[in-house]
C-alpha positions in Angstrom: 12.7 25.4 19.1 15.0 25.5 16.1 16.4 22.0 17.1 12.8 20.7 17.2 12.0 22.2 13.9 15.1 20.7 12.3 14.2 17.3 13.7 10.6 17.7 12.3 11.9 18.8 8.9 14.1 15.6 8.7 11.1 13.2 9.2 10.7 11.1 6.1 7.7 8.7 6.3 8.8 7.0 3.0 11.8 5.5 4.8 11.1 1.7 4.7 13.3 1.2 7.8 10.7 2.9 10.0 8.3 0.1 9.3 10.8 -2.8 9.1 12.1 -1.7 12.6 8.6 -0.8 13.8 9.7 2.7 14.8 7.0 4.7 12.9 4.5 5.3 15.7 6.3 8.0 17.6 7.1 9.9 14.4 3.5 9.8 13.3 2.3 11.0 16.7 4.8 13.9 16.5 3.6 14.7 13.0 -0.1 14.6 14.0 0.7 16.8 17.0 3.2 19.3 15.5 3.0 19.2 11.7 -0.1 17.3 10.4 0.4 18.5 6.8 4.1 17.7 6.5 6.5 18.6 3.7 9.5 16.4 3.3 11.9 18.2 1.1 14.6 15.5 0.8 13.8 11.8 0.3 15.1 9.2 -2.1 11.9 9.8 -4.1 12.2 13.6 -4.1 10.0 16.1 -2.2 6.5 15.1 -1.1 3.6 16.0 1.3 2.2 13.7 3.9 -1.1 14.1 5.8 -1.4 12.4 9.2 -4.6 13.5 10.9 -7.9 11.6 10.2 -10.1 14.6 9.4 -7.4 16.1 7.1 -7.0 12.7 5.3 -10.8 12.5 4.9 -10.9 16.0 3.5 -8.1 15.3 1.0 -9.7 12.0 0.0 -13.1 13.6 -0.8 -12.0 16.9 -2.4 -11.1 15.9 -5.9 -11.0 19.4 -7.2 -8.1 20.4 -5.0 -6.4 17.1 -4.3 -6.1 14.8 -7.3 -5.5 11.0 -7.4 -4.8 11.2 -11.2 -1.4 9.9 -12.4 -1.2 12.8 -14.7 -1.1 15.2 -11.7 1.1 13.2 -9.4 -1.1 10.3 -8.4 -1.3 8.6 -5.1 2.1 7.0 -5.1 5.2 8.7 -3.7 7.0 8.3 -7.0 5.9 8.7 -10.6 5.4 5.7 -12.8 8.4 5.2 -15.1 8.0 7.1 -18.3 6.6 4.9 -21.0 5.4 2.4 -18.4 2.3 4.2 -17.2 -0.5 1.9 -16.4 -4.2 3.1 -16.2 -5.7 2.1 -12.9 -9.0 3.4 -11.4 -7.3 4.0 -8.1 -5.1 6.6 -9.9 -8.1 8.4 -11.4 -10.5 11.2 -10.3 -14.2 11.3 -10.9 -16.0 10.7 -13.2 -13.6 8.0 -14.5 -12.9 6.7 -11.0 -16.6 6.5 -10.2 -17.5 4.5 -13.3 -14.7 1.9 -12.6 -15.5 1.8 -8.9 -19.1 0.9 -9.7 -17.9 -2.2 -11.5 -15.9 -3.5 -8.5 -17.9 -2.3 -5.6 -20.3 -5.3 -5.5 -17.4 -7.6 -4.9 -16.6 -6.0 -1.5 -20.2 -5.0 -0.6 -21.1 -6.1 2.9 -23.7 -8.6 1.6 -21.0 -10.3 -0.6 -18.4 -10.3 2.2 -21.1 -11.9 4.4 -21.5 -14.7 1.8 -17.7 -15.2 1.8 -17.3 -15.0 5.6 -16.9 -18.8 6.1 -14.2 -18.9 3.4 -12.4 -15.8 4.7 -12.3 -17.3 8.2 -11.2 -20.7 7.0 -8.3 -19.2 4.9 -7.3 -16.9 7.7 -7.2 -19.7 10.2 -5.2 -22.0 7.9 -2.6 -19.2 7.3 -2.3 -18.3 11.0 -2.2 -22.0 12.1 0.6 -22.7 9.7 2.9 -20.0 11.3 6.0 -21.1 13.2 5.8 -21.1 17.0 8.5 -19.5 19.2 10.6 -18.3 16.3 10.7 -15.1 14.2 9.1 -15.0 10.8 8.3 -12.5 8.1 4.6 -11.4 8.6 4.3 -9.9 5.2 5.6 -12.9 3.4 3.8 -15.6 5.5 0.5 -13.8 6.2 -0.2 -10.5 4.3 1.0 -11.7 0.9 -0.5 -15.2 1.0 -3.9 -14.2 2.4 -4.2 -11.2 0.2 -3.4 -13.2 -2.9 -5.9 -15.9 -2.0 -8.7 -13.4 -1.5 -7.8 -11.5 -4.7 -7.9 -14.7 -6.6 -11.4 -15.4 -5.2 -12.6 -11.9 -6.0 -11.5 -12.2 -9.6 -13.0 -15.7 -9.7 -9.7 -17.6 -10.3 -9.5 -21.2 -9.1 -6.9 -21.8 -6.4 -6.4 -25.4 -7.6 -2.7 -25.0 -8.1 0.2 -22.7 -7.8 -0.1 -21.5 -11.4 -3.4 -19.7 -10.7 -2.2 -18.2 -7.4 1.1 -17.1 -9.1 -0.9 -15.3 -11.8 -2.4 -13.1 -9.1 1.1 -12.4 -7.7 2.4 -11.5 -11.1 -0.5 -9.1 -11.8 0.0 -7.4 -8.4 3.8 -7.2 -8.9 3.3 -5.4 -12.3 1.4 -2.7 -10.4 3.8 -2.5 -7.4 7.4 -2.1 -8.4 10.2 0.1 -7.0 11.2 2.7 -9.5 14.8 2.6 -8.1 15.5 -1.1 -8.8 12.4 -2.4 -10.7 11.8 -5.2 -8.2 8.4 -5.9 -6.7 7.8 -4.2 -3.3 7.9 -6.5 -0.4 9.6 -9.4 -2.2 12.8 -11.0 -0.7 15.0 -9.5 -3.4 13.6 -6.1 -2.9 14.2 -6.2 0.8 17.8 -7.4 0.3 18.4 -4.7 -2.2 17.2 -1.9 0.1 18.2 -3.3 3.5 21.2 -1.0 3.7 19.5 2.0 2.2 
C-alpha cells in the first residue's frame, strides 16, 4: 500500500513527455480511480492540484466562488504569468468580467454560425489531412493542430488568409499568450520541443 501511495504521489501530469510518448492514459485512469483530486507536490512548475473525474471538473468549472480562474488567484495555467508581463484575458477571469467578455465572442462559435461555416471547416480539414505524408511519421501538432487551428482562428477574427503574413499574425498573437515561463519560447514550436526534449 505504501508503495502504491508513493507511486501515486509521484504522478506529475504536467510532464510533457507523458503526451509526447503517449503514456498518459494509464496514469489518468489511475488518478481517476485512486486519487481524482490529486496534489502534485514536486514539479518543474511547483506544487499544483489536478482534477480528473468529469463530475468533479464540471463542479470546479461552475463554482466560481470556491474555484477561481482569475490570474490574480492562480489562474487556469499551471504556472503564473511572468511578473510584469501579465496579460488580461477573459479565459483568466471570473464572473461578472468573464461573462461580459464571453457574451462578445459567443456568437462566433454558436451552433448556427458553425453551421454556416460547416462547408469551409470541412474543406480546410480535408485539405490539411489530404496533405499529410503517407507511410511515414510526422508531427501531428505541427502539421494538423496548429495549421487548422490558426486557419479557423483567422476566420473567426475575420482575417483574410490571402497570404502568409495574415496567417502569421494569428500565430504571433497565439504565441504571445502561450509561452513557457522557463525558456520564454512558444509552447509546441520546434525550438520549444528541442529545448525541453531532455527535460
